[in-house]
VOPA-924917 format. One line per field, with one value per residue (C-alpha): residue in one letter; chain; x, y, z. Coordinates in Angstrom, 2 decimals, always signed. Layout:
rest: c(a,...)
kette: c(A,...)
X: c(X,...)
Y: c(Y,...)
Z: c(Z,...)
This chain:
rest: c(m,d,k,i,l,i,s,i,v,t,y,n,s,k,d,i,f,q,t,l,d,r,l,a,a,e,v,i,p,s,g,d,f,q,v,v,v,y,d,n,g,s,e,a,e,y,r,q,k,i,a,s,y,p,f,v,t,l,l,a,a,e,k,n,q,g,f,g,y,g,h,n,q,v,l,l,p,a,k,n,r,y,a,i,i,c,n,p,d,i,l,v,t,k,a,d,v,d,v,m,i,a,k,m,k,q,q,e,a,a,a,v,c,p,k,v,l,n,l,d,g,s,t,q,h,l,v,r,h,r,l,a,v,f,d,y,f,l,r,f,v,s,i,r,f,l,n,r,l,f,d,k,r,l,a,d,f,e,c,r,d,l,p,t,d,r,d,s,f,i,k,m,g,s,g,c,f,m,l,v,d,v,a,k,f,k,a,i,d,g,f,d,e,r,f,f,m,y,f,e,d,n,d,l,c,l,r,f,g,k,a,g,e,q,i,l,y,t,p,e,a,q,v,t,h,l,y,g,k,g,a,h,k,s,f,r,l,f,r,i,f,i,q,s,m,g,k,f,f,s,k,w,g,w,r,f,f)
kette: c(A,A,A,A,A,A,A,A,A,A,A,A,A,A,A,A,A,A,A,A,A,A,A,A,A,A,A,A,A,A,A,A,A,A,A,A,A,A,A,A,A,A,A,A,A,A,A,A,A,A,A,A,A,A,A,A,A,A,A,A,A,A,A,A,A,A,A,A,A,A,A,A,A,A,A,A,A,A,A,A,A,A,A,A,A,A,A,A,A,A,A,A,A,A,A,A,A,A,A,A,A,A,A,A,A,A,A,A,A,A,A,A,A,A,A,A,A,A,A,A,A,A,A,A,A,A,A,A,A,A,A,A,A,A,A,A,A,A,A,A,A,A,A,A,A,A,A,A,A,A,A,A,A,A,A,A,A,A,A,A,A,A,A,A,A,A,A,A,A,A,A,A,A,A,A,A,A,A,A,A,A,A,A,A,A,A,A,A,A,A,A,A,A,A,A,A,A,A,A,A,A,A,A,A,A,A,A,A,A,A,A,A,A,A,A,A,A,A,A,A,A,A,A,A,A,A,A,A,A,A,A,A,A,A,A,A,A,A,A,A,A,A,A,A,A,A,A,A,A,A,A,A,A,A,A,A,A)
X: c(-4.12,-6.67,-5.31,-5.76,-8.00,-6.90,-9.90,-9.16,-11.87,-10.84,-12.05,-9.30,-6.96,-3.51,-1.91,-3.11,-0.16,+2.20,+0.07,+0.08,+3.87,+4.48,+2.21,+4.07,+7.41,+6.62,+3.45,+2.49,+5.79,+4.78,+1.78,-0.38,-2.56,-5.03,-5.79,-9.22,-9.63,-13.17,-13.20,-16.04,-16.31,-12.85,-11.49,-10.73,-6.97,-6.84,-8.52,-6.21,-3.24,-4.65,-5.47,-1.87,-0.81,-0.87,-1.88,-4.87,-8.42,-10.31,-14.01,-15.20,-18.38,-20.19,-20.87,-19.48,-21.71,-19.24,-16.50,-18.66,-20.68,-17.49,-15.97,-19.21,-19.17,-15.77,-16.08,-19.68,-19.30,-15.78,-14.86,-11.62,-11.31,-9.63,-9.65,-7.91,-9.88,-7.26,-7.37,-5.74,-3.15,-1.53,+2.02,+2.49,+4.98,+4.22,+5.92,+3.32,+0.51,+1.80,+1.78,-1.92,-2.81,-1.12,-2.92,-6.30,-5.79,-4.62,-7.49,-10.27,-11.10,-13.51,-11.04,-7.38,-6.11,-2.37,-0.63,-1.04,+1.77,+2.29,+4.93,+7.32,+6.83,+4.58,+1.47,-2.04,-4.29,-7.32,-8.68,-11.90,-13.67,-16.33,-17.64,-18.99,-19.78,-17.65,-14.56,-14.95,-15.51,-12.13,-10.28,-11.76,-11.71,-8.21,-8.37,-5.13,-6.41,-9.32,-6.98,-4.78,-7.76,-9.14,-5.85,-6.57,-10.04,-8.61,-5.88,-8.63,-10.78,-7.81,-6.84,-3.29,-2.70,-2.98,+0.01,+2.76,+4.24,+1.26,-2.10,-5.43,-9.03,-10.67,-14.14,-13.53,-10.63,-9.82,-11.02,-8.00,-6.34,-8.21,-7.92,-11.39,-12.70,-14.85,-17.47,-17.97,-18.06,-20.82,-22.71,-23.31,-24.04,-20.78,-20.68,-23.87,-24.10,-26.10,-22.72,-21.21,-17.95,-16.78,-18.07,-18.73,-15.70,-16.89,-20.34,-18.90,-16.85,-19.87,-21.93,-19.15,-19.28,-23.06,-22.69,-20.38,-17.20,-13.82,-11.58,-7.88,-5.34,-1.74,+1.07,+3.41,+2.13,+2.47,+1.33,+1.82,-1.25,-0.72,-3.47,-5.05,-7.54,-9.95,-12.71,-10.44,-9.65,-12.69,-16.23,-17.88,-16.06,-16.75,-20.47,-20.34,-18.54,-21.32,-24.02,-22.33,-21.86,-25.58,-26.46,-24.10,-25.39,-28.92,-28.24,-26.22,-27.47,-26.46,-23.63,-22.64,-19.98)
Y: c(-13.54,-12.51,-13.32,-11.28,-13.11,-13.12,-13.83,-14.97,-15.78,-17.63,-19.37,-21.26,-18.27,-19.33,-16.46,-17.70,-19.97,-17.07,-15.27,-18.26,-18.78,-15.10,-15.42,-18.60,-16.87,-13.41,-13.39,-16.82,-17.47,-14.79,-16.80,-13.68,-14.59,-17.16,-17.74,-18.76,-19.52,-19.64,-21.50,-20.83,-24.22,-24.56,-27.87,-30.65,-30.70,-26.93,-27.30,-30.10,-27.96,-25.11,-27.62,-28.68,-25.49,-26.33,-22.89,-22.63,-23.40,-24.23,-23.64,-25.35,-24.18,-26.12,-23.17,-19.71,-17.03,-14.26,-12.21,-10.46,-13.51,-15.61,-13.00,-12.63,-16.42,-15.95,-12.53,-12.37,-15.40,-14.40,-13.68,-11.77,-8.02,-7.37,-9.02,-8.55,-8.89,-10.27,-10.94,-14.24,-12.21,-10.14,-10.10,-8.62,-8.50,-8.61,-5.23,-3.61,-5.41,-4.25,-0.65,-1.02,-2.56,+0.20,+2.84,+1.16,+1.24,+4.81,+6.18,+3.77,+3.60,+1.06,+0.17,+0.79,+0.60,+0.52,+1.81,-0.83,-1.52,-3.28,-6.00,-3.37,-1.11,+1.41,+2.56,+1.18,+4.17,+2.40,+5.10,+6.82,+9.92,+9.80,+7.35,+8.30,+6.26,+8.45,+7.73,+4.03,+4.63,+6.40,+3.68,+0.81,+2.27,+3.90,+6.11,+8.09,+11.48,+11.18,+10.16,+13.19,+15.44,+14.18,+13.46,+15.82,+14.29,+10.80,+11.88,+13.29,+10.15,+8.01,+10.25,+10.56,+13.58,+11.71,+12.61,+10.00,+11.14,+11.09,+9.33,+10.48,+9.79,+8.60,+7.97,+4.66,+2.26,-0.99,-4.39,-6.11,-5.64,-4.03,-4.26,-3.97,-3.68,-6.83,-5.34,-2.38,-4.59,-6.64,-3.57,-2.76,-6.45,-6.85,-6.96,-6.39,-9.85,-8.50,-7.57,-10.84,-9.22,-5.56,-2.45,-4.35,-2.68,+0.83,+0.03,-1.20,+1.98,+4.22,+2.29,+2.71,+6.45,+6.45,+4.91,+7.66,+5.50,+6.49,+4.85,+5.44,+5.33,+4.89,+4.93,+3.89,+0.35,-1.25,-4.39,-5.84,-6.65,-9.15,-7.26,-9.47,-6.82,-9.70,-7.41,-6.02,-9.48,-11.64,-10.92,-12.89,-10.77,-7.55,-8.50,-9.05,-5.66,-3.88,-5.59,-4.63,-1.07,-0.86,-2.12,+0.31,+3.43,+2.34,+2.08,+5.20,+7.41,+7.67,+10.02,+10.03,+12.78)
Z: c(+18.33,+15.75,+12.35,+9.25,+6.79,+3.07,+0.87,-2.79,-5.28,-8.38,-11.45,-13.25,-12.89,-14.06,-12.01,-8.62,-8.17,-8.43,-5.77,-3.47,-3.91,-3.00,+0.03,+1.05,+0.79,+2.09,+4.25,+5.74,+7.72,+10.21,+11.42,+11.43,+8.39,+7.24,+3.56,+2.30,-1.45,-2.74,-5.98,-8.37,-10.05,-11.58,-13.06,-10.59,-11.26,-10.77,-7.29,-6.31,-6.95,-4.83,-2.08,-2.10,-0.42,+3.36,+4.49,+2.21,+3.25,-0.02,-0.37,-3.55,-5.19,-7.85,-10.05,-10.66,-9.05,-9.35,-7.55,-4.96,-4.11,-3.50,-1.27,+0.71,+1.39,+2.99,+4.75,+5.97,+8.29,+9.32,+12.99,+12.05,+12.76,+9.40,+6.05,+2.68,-0.51,-2.92,-6.61,-7.73,-9.65,-6.89,-5.68,-2.20,+0.67,+4.38,+4.83,+2.51,+4.23,+7.65,+6.42,+5.36,+8.73,+10.62,+8.54,+9.12,+12.84,+12.85,+10.69,+11.69,+8.01,+6.51,+3.79,+2.83,-0.70,-1.77,-4.87,-7.57,-9.99,-13.25,-13.41,-14.97,-11.99,-13.69,-11.91,-12.54,-12.04,-10.51,-8.08,-9.15,-7.95,-10.70,-13.22,-16.64,-19.76,-21.94,-19.91,-20.34,-24.12,-24.23,-22.33,-24.41,-27.89,-27.47,-30.53,-30.56,-31.49,-29.05,-26.25,-27.01,-27.20,-23.79,-22.08,-19.23,-18.77,-18.73,-16.19,-13.97,-14.42,-13.43,-10.45,-11.75,-9.60,-6.32,-4.01,-4.11,-0.86,+1.52,+2.06,+0.64,+1.45,-1.76,-3.07,-4.91,-4.70,-6.57,-5.13,-6.64,-3.20,-0.48,+3.31,+4.96,+8.50,+8.61,+10.98,+8.68,+5.65,+7.32,+8.35,+4.66,+3.85,+1.83,-1.88,-3.93,-5.51,-8.54,-9.92,-11.24,-12.05,-12.51,-10.71,-7.41,-5.83,-6.83,-5.52,-2.23,-1.80,-2.59,+0.01,+2.62,+1.84,+2.11,+5.58,+6.62,+6.39,+4.86,+2.33,+2.56,-0.26,+0.80,-1.79,+1.01,+0.44,-3.01,-4.61,-8.14,-10.17,-13.02,-14.78,-17.55,-18.91,-19.67,-20.82,-23.55,-24.91,-24.37,-25.83,-23.00,-20.35,-22.32,-22.33,-18.54,-18.09,-20.12,-18.02,-14.83,-15.97,-16.76,-13.35,-11.69,-13.47,-13.02,-9.29,-8.82,-11.62,-15.28,-16.13,-19.86,-19.88)
């Protein structure tokens, strides 16, 4: 039977062991999945610990060439029909994955995205129908009176009005956990590797749309994202975020407001 490929790209992520433990408990026992971890040059001890999981195939790179590059190394040569792009900080059950696979088959979509939750059960609003520089400014700066003034705009930006009781076709979903049709992923040459980190998922979704493919959001499936908000805490990651944002808007057209 064709197994579902789970692709995880990591670089010294401390959360990956929670992710792998959950997969070991909830997903792997079915025998329907294979897990490939692409490590972007992490420490030797860290790699050894990943390799200790018997169900993991570890691909060890010498240097970090980014999120999209790593997933491309796993997915572009793959023979599987379906694959899951999975962050190293995701908690998921097999029941939720089964829902996504069933939806994929029903709709013949290029990608299916679940509802993404914080650890406390609140929703992470990661779906986008537009991207504008001003919206990112509001999210990063978080000035109270500005947030109140533009609350409706932020709600629209975050697609907070998506139905919670039925599926929706969306323009851009989050790559933190995304089921993809591997043939359709290959047809658009996978991730654009010019994005080291950030915006590569939005770019992928827009290219799926340009190719006439659909992306489905289903709140019936839910995953927990141990969201670190690295770009909010690290100047290095914030700089990478700004660089990727510049590449994205240069590619798809600048929108400031």
